[in-house]
N, C-alpha and C positions, 0 to 999 in steps of 0.2 A: 504494500500500500504506500502511496506517496501523498504529499500534502493536498494535491488536487482531489484525489480519491477520498481522502479523509474529510475534506470540506463537504463533498457530496454526501458521504455517509452520514455525517452529523446532521446535515440538513434533512435528509430522508428520515432520520430518527428523531426529528423535532427537538434537537438540542438547542436551547436558546443561545444566540451568539453572544449574549452578555456574560456567558460562562467561560469563554475561551477566546484566544487570539492566536492565529497561526501566522507566522512570519513577522515576529516582532514581540513587543511587550505592551501590556495594557494593565493599568491598575485594577486590582481585585479580580483577576482572571487567571485561569490556567493557560500558560503560554508555551509556544514552541517556536524556536528560532534557530537559524543556521549559525554555527560558530566556526572558528578557524579549524577545529578538529572534527567537526561533524555536526551534531544536532543537540540541542538542550531543551528539556521540558521542565517547567518550573511554575511556581505561583508568584505573581508579581504583587507585592504589597507596598504601596506608596513607592519608595525608591529602592526597596530591597527585593532581591530574588530569593525566594524561600524554597527549600527542598529541590535544589537543582539536580537533575539527573541528566548525565551526558551519554550520548549514543554515537557510535561511529557511522551508522547508516540511517537514512531517512525512514526506512520501513520499520525499524525497531522503535524509533522515536514516535512514529505515528501509532503503532500498536500500543505503546505505553500510554500515550495521551488519550487514545480511545478508551482504554481500560479505566483510566482515572476519571474521565468524564462519565463513563457508565456508572461508576460508584457514586459520583456526585449527584447524578440524576436520580439514582435510587434513594439517596439520603434526603435530597431536597423535595422531590416530587413523588416518590414511591413508584417511579417508572424505571424500567431498565430493558435491556436487550440481552440476549445470551452472550456470555463471555466467550471470546475467541479461544480456540483450542489449538 
């Protein structure tokens, strides 16, 4: 999965865009951004990046972000989709 496919997947599964940012950082969202060494997924809180997870490839970062958003959707709205295997 790449970022384009992830965006499409999240839209199809009705994940509010206010929960995430792909390709940059945005306050109070789960974010994914390209870095010098690969990809990073993190929560942006004001000026700080919290819980930064680094990945060497885009597919791994997308899978992790999708799984984190699935958990968040379940906690916030009681809605989820099957976890990837």
